[in-house]
N, C-alpha and C positions, 0 to 999 in steps of 0.2 A: 815215312813223316808222319808223326801221330797229328791229330785233331788239335787245334787250338781251342781252350778253357771256354768254356762261354763265359759272359760277364751277367754277374748277378747283383742287381742293386735291390734291395729288402722294399724299400720305399718306392718302387717304380712299377708302375705297369708294364707289359708287354703283350704287343701283337703277335701272336702265335698262331702258324699256319703248318699244315702238315696235310701230305698227297699221299693217294693211295700209291700201290708202286703199278708203275708203267700205266700211270692214271688212268687204272681199276678204279672199280668202284668200293668205296668202303664199306656203305651201307646198300643194302641191296633193299631193304623192306623197313615196314615201321619197326617190326624186332629189334633190328641193328642199332637204329636211332635210339629207342630206350635203353639197351643194353650197354650203348656210351654213357647217356645219361646219366643211368645207374652206374657206371662204373665211375664216372666225376664225382658224385653223390658218396660213394661208399670211401674214395680216396679223401676226400674234404673233410669226412669226418677222423681220419688218422692224419693227415698229413695238411693242414689248414690252409687254404688259399681265398684269395678274394677273386671272383668271376664277374666283370661289371658286363659284359655282353658276348655271345656266339651263336655262331652259327653253323651247323652240319649240312655239308651239302653231300651229293652223292659219291664225289669222288675224292672230297677233302674237307676239311673243319677250319672253323676261327675260332679262335678264344682271345679274349682282352683279359687278363690275369696279372695276378702277382702274388706272390707268396713270401711273408715276413718272416716265416720260423724255417723254411726248409729253400733251397737254391731252388728254380726253377726248372733247372736239367733234371733235379731228382723227383719231380713231380710229374715234368711230360715225361720221363723215362717208365716211372709207375703206369700214367694212364694208358701209353702206346703198348709197354708192354701186356699189361689185361686185355686189355680191347683187341689186340693180334693173338691172345691166344683162346679168347673166344671167337674170333674170326675165323681163325685156322682148326678150330673144332668143330664149329657147327657146320662147315663146308667143308671139311675133310681134306684141309690143304697144308701144305707146309711150306717153310721158307718165308722170305719178305712179304710184308703187308703192306709198309709204307716204302715209299720213293728213296727216301733218305731222310736224314735228319731233319727235325721239324726247322722252320723259319722262325727266328724271331727277332724282334725289333721295341729297343725300350721306347715306351712313348713320353716325350719330354715333358706336356705341359697339358693344362686343361683343354687347349685348342686341339690338341693331338688327341686327347682321350674320344671327343665328341667327333673329330675326322675318323677316326679309326671305328669306332662303334656305327656310325654312318656307313662306312664303306661295309660292314661286317654287315650290316642289317639289309643293305641293299644288295648283297650279292644273288639272292635269288630273283630279285626283280633283273639284273643284269645279266644274269643266265638264262632270262626270260622261262624260269619253272613258276611262275605270278606274277601278278601283275601289281600286285601292292606286296607291301612286306610283313602286315597283318595277316596275311594269307598263307605264310607260308610255316610250317607247324613247329619246323625243325632249329628256330632260332629264339633268341632271347626277346625279338621285340614284343611278343603279344606280354611281358612282364611289362613292358613301359607303356607310357600312354601320354599323347602329348602334352605339354607342361610339366610332367613330373621332371622331379629333380633328384639328382646324383649325388654322392659325396665323392670328393676327390681330394687326398692330402687337408682332409678335414676342413674343406671350403664347398659350399653347395655352389652347385652347378646346375643352369637351367639344360635342358633337354628337351629340342625342337630338331623335327625334320621340316 
């Protein structure tokens, strides 16, 4: 039985989560986190997408993104393939790096955007990796300040925790 095709709505943001195989670490040290962010940056140049927030945890990552030009599945395929190649080469491994296909959920409205962003940025706090989200170096929280505004569907939203 084949997999069901993913739904892609170019105007919608998605909450995307991807976990390491067997819940093993995806990021073992700072250079792994930096490599993933570098891959995101490289792919953004060729396959533009919008990243509203992100958080890279030890064994999984969260992205809040949309792609208007290319299906999310195409963008995610490239991100995961490039990082898996990097990871397997660096650690001299073979086989699966990721547990399964990434999880994705369409974000319906501005309240959903804020809720997902809050969830993503508070992930390291909930995991007791830090006491405050601004102290965690591998998320987009440091790019936001209280009272900062973000734009969603050409409307300005207040961004507060």
